[in-house]
N, C-alpha and C positions, 0 to 999 in steps of 0.2 A: 657382599650381597650379589643374589642374582639379578638377573635381568627382568623378570617377571615382578618381583618386588618392586625394583626401581620404576617399572611402567605402572603398576598399581599404585604408588605414592604419586607420579606425575599425573595421572587420570584422576585421582582424588583431590589433589590441588586444584587441577583445571574446571572440576566438578563446582568446587567450593567459589572459585572465580565466578564461574558463570552463574550459577544459583544467586548470588548476591545481587544481580542486577534486577530488583524489582522494578524500578521506573519502566523498562522496555515492556514488561508484560502488563503492566497497569496502562500504559498507552496504547497498546495493541488492544486492550479491552475497550477503552473509550473509542477507540477508531472503529473497531468492529458495531459498536452500539451506533456511532453515528451514521455507519453504511446503510445497517438496517433502517434506521430511522428515516433518510432519504429515499430509499426504495420502497418501503412501507407508504410514505408519503406520495410518492409518485403512482401507487396503484390505489391506494384506499381513499384518499382526500375527493372529495366530490368537486364537479366542475366549478361551482360559485365560490371555491376557496383555493383553486389552483394557485392563485398568488403566493399562498403560504409555502406550498410544495416548492415553487421558485425561488422563495427567500431562504426556504431551507437549504436547497440544493446550492445557491451561489455562495452563501457564506459560511456555511459549515463543511463542505466538500474537502476544504484544506487540513481539516482534523479527521477527515475520514478516509476516503481513498488514497490521498496524498500522503497522510502520514502513515497509514497502513504499509504503502509499496517502500516508503523510506525504513521503516524501521524493520521490515524482512530483509532488505538488501543490507542494512546494518548487521544482523544477526548471521550473516556468513562468515563473518570474521570470527565471532564467538564459536561456532559449530567449528571451524576450521583449528583454530586455536586450543579448542578443548581436546580435541584428538591428537594434537601434535605431542609427541613424545612418548604416545603410547600405541599409535598404529602408522604402519607405514604410509608414507607419501601417496603413492599409488591407490591406496585403500582408501584414503581421505579424498582424492580427486575422485574416484568412482563413485564414493558415497554422496556427494554434492552433486555430481554428474546426474548420478540417477534420480535423487531427489528432485532435482529440477526438471527433468524429463516427466517424473510421475506428477508433477505439480501441471506443467503443461497440458498432460493427457486429461487430469481430472479438469482442468479448466475448458479444454474442448467439449466435455461432458456439460460443464455448468453452462455452456455457450448455447447448446440445445436446450436446456432446461429453461433457463433464463430469458432467451429470445421467445420462445413459446408462449411466454407469459407477457413481457414487456416489450416486445418487438413484432414486427411485420415480415421478419425474414422467413424464408422457406429453408427446406433441407434442399441442396446442401450447403447453401451459401452461410446458413448459420451455424455451422460447424467451427469455421475459423472466425475467429475476434479476439481482440486485445482487451481481454478481461483482467481482473485483479490476479487470479491464478495463473494465467497463460504469462503474465509480464513476471510476478514472481518467480515463476518457474526458470525464465530465462535470466533474471536477474540473479538467481543463484548462482548459474553457471558462470555468468558474466562477471559478476563480483569476485569469483573466485579466480579466474585469470587476471583479474584487475590487480588483485593484490599482488601478483608478481611483477608489477611495474612500480616505478620509482613514485613517491609521489609527487613530484614536480611535474612528471607525464601524466599523473591522473588530474591534475588541475588543469593542465593544458587541454586535456582530451575533454574533461568536463566542460570547460568553456567554450571549446572549439564546438561541441554539439550544440551548445546553447545557442552560439550566433548564426550556426548553419541549418538548425532543423527546421525552421520556419521557410527558407528559400526552398529547401529540399522538397519538403511538403506541399510547398505551392506549385512546384515544377511538375511532382506527380499528379496533382489535380488537373494542372493543364495537358498533360500528356496520357492521360489515362482514357481520353476519349478520342485521342489521334493515333494510337498504335497500339498493337497487341503487347508489347514490351513494357510498356508504361502502364496499360493497366494491369499486368501480372505484378509489377512491383507496387502500384497503388493497393493492390488487394493484399498483399503480402505485408507491407509496411504499415499501411493506414486500417485496413479491413474494413469489412460491411459494419463491423460494430465496434467503432472505435471509442472504447471507454479509456485506456491506459495504454496508448499506443507505445511502440519502441522508441520512437521520435516525439518529442526531446526526452522522455523520462529515462533512458538508458543512462543519461549523465549522472543520476541519482546512482548509478552503481558505482562510478569513479568518485564523486563525492563522499558518499557514506561510508566507503572503506577508509578513507583517509581520518575521518572523526571516530570511526570504528577501532582502529588501530590507537588513537590517542586515548580513546576511553577505556580500553583494555590494558594498556601500558599503566594507567593511574590505578585499576583494579589491582592489577599484579603487584604494584609497589605499595598498595595498601596505606598510604600516606594522605593525612588529611590535606597537605599543602597542594599535593598534586591534584586530589581530587576537586579541590576548590580551583585550581588553575583550569581543570578541564570544564567546571562549570562555567568560569569566565570565556573561555574560548567558544564553547556552544552560544552563549548569550551574545558576544561580539559577532562571531561569522553569522549567526542567525538574523540579527540587525542587518547586517550588509547586504545578505542575501536578500531579505525582506525587501530592502529599501531598492535595490536594484532591479528585484521583480516589478516593484509597484512603477518605479521610473519608466521602465522599458514598456509598461502594461498599463499606464494609467488613463490612456486615450479610449473613448467609448467605440466598440466594435458593433458593426451592424451585419445581416446577411450579404450586403453589397460587398463588404470586406473580407469577410471568411465565409466559406460554404456552410451551412448548417449540416450537410451531411457527412463533412468531416469534421467539424466541431459542434457536435449536438448541444452544447450547452447554450448556444446562440439562440436556439428556440426558446429559451425562457424570457428573452426580451419581449415576444409576443403576448405571451402570459402576462407580463407586467404591464404592457402598453394597455392592455384592456380593463385593467383597474384606473378608476377616477382619480384617485389620491397618489397615482405614482407617475410623474413626470420623467421620462427614461428615454434618451435618444440611442443610447446602446449601453452594452455591458462592458464594463473596463477588462481590458484584455488580460490583465493578472488573475482575473478570476474564472476565465475559460479554461477548462481542461483541455490540454494538448497544444496550448501555447508555450513557447519558450518563457516569457514570464511568468506563466503559472508553474513553471517548473521551479525557478528560484524563488517565487513568493512561498511556495509549498514547501520548500527544502529549509528556508529561513523561518518559517512557522514551526516546522517540525524540529530544528535544533534549539529553538527558544522554550518550546514547550518541554523538550528531552532535558534540556539544561536545567530549567526550573524544577520538574519532576525528580532529575538525578540529586539535586541539591536537597530536597525535601525526604526522598524515599531512600535514597542511597547514602547520604552523608549526615542528615538528620535521623534518619531510620524512623520516621514518623510513619505509623500504622494505625489503623482502624477498620472499622467493618465494610465500610465504603470503599476503602481501597483495595481490602482483600477481595472484595466483589468482583471490581474491575480487573484483578490480576487474575482472577479465574477466568472472566472472559476472554483475556487475553490468551491464555493457556489453550482455550478451546477454540480460539478464532477462524481457524481454517475450516473446522467442522460447521462453525455457525454461517459462514460464507456459503455453504451448500445447502444447509438445512432450513435457513429462514425463507428461502425462495418459494417454499411448499407453501407458507403461510400467506404468501401475498394474494391467493385465490378467494381467501375469505369475503374480502370486501371490495368489489370493483367499483372504485369510483362512488361509494355510497356514503363516507363518513364527512360530517363537517368538522371543523377544528377542534372543538372540547371533545367530544366523541372520537375523534382519530387519536389525540395525545392519550386518552385514558386506554384505548386498544392497545395502543403502541406500547405502553408500561406493562401492560397486561402480557402482550406476545413476549417482551422482552425477558419479563420475569419467567414465563412459562419455558422459554427458552433455554434460561440460566439452571431452573430446576431440573428440565430435562438432561441438561448436559452434567449437571451435578450426580444426578442418579447413575447416568451412564459412565461416569469416571467411577463412581463408588462401588456400585455393585457390578459392573462388567470389566472393571479395571481398563478402562477407554478402549476395549476391543472393538473394533468396527468405526474407530473415528479416524479423520484424514490423517492426524497425527500419528497414530498405530499404523494405518494403511502405509503411509509414507516410510516409516520405519522398518516394516516388516520387507518392504520390497527393495529398500536398499541394502538392507543387512543380507538378501540374496546374492547381491554382486560384490561382494568383499572379496578380496584376493586371498 
């Protein structure tokens, strides 16, 4: 048998393994819908009901942005393994790096669009900022190189980042006003628009590849015992990470402890304090995006949800219309990150709670129908997934 038939068989086997993972697409769909919910709530809800936006952001962000970046970091190993045996190693490396840098460039464009709607930053400060796309771009590259390290080394690096990220960020905050070098480092590592900063979330790249390898090993063996073992591992480690994150970040955090410019979610405290029914001294640290406890809290929730969905969707093979709908949203999630921003200008702080939720469900349904027609009749030409694939294909060896 020649080399081409062998490579074709390997590619077909890898494609079948990869396309079996319904739980990842489903959770990407859930995450992007929650991200859109948070962003529309921030812009659309009127001043009298701002506390609803604050509650949505605080308690749902963990299954929005946090889950989204974990899943895309996890997906790198599937992209890599899918091509192994059918593509040269240099081609795989170039493909992943090109995809990463393409996402970073798209993220910079997204910064300009989103900050013009949701922030007071002006050009050129609004170009750089750690948003979802920028971080996922770097995560693609970092995760690829993390896979070359032993699992033990990745465990050590992940926890080292967890324990060191907060002191490093605090030093950058102190020195940004005292010298030029500190200001430059703060600008690069924290950024003027710190949504998903490299510290501490780069640790996800090391943790996710560990669980991604275990995930893939079970899928390749195609044994129910191995799949159940992976399910149990996700649940156990998910609970461990969740409890560690809550333990280290249980205490209330105020603007006197962390600067709202570097940790924007602290501003939600003031919104909740203005409500007579809320007695709040501060926000628990594990709920504040950008803190080390939030990293492990989010990772724990992501592993728990992935384990549960893996059991029902990939082991039990449960399917229905709702699951298929979220899986479709997951496949179109990158494009939805971009497209949903255009609708944020419809209602700027004009909607009460009831009208907001009606408007949100209409809007998310419209986006789903739009993407469905785009995929069906335009064969996804022009979507972010298509654009990234086209750019990556031009850099193959």
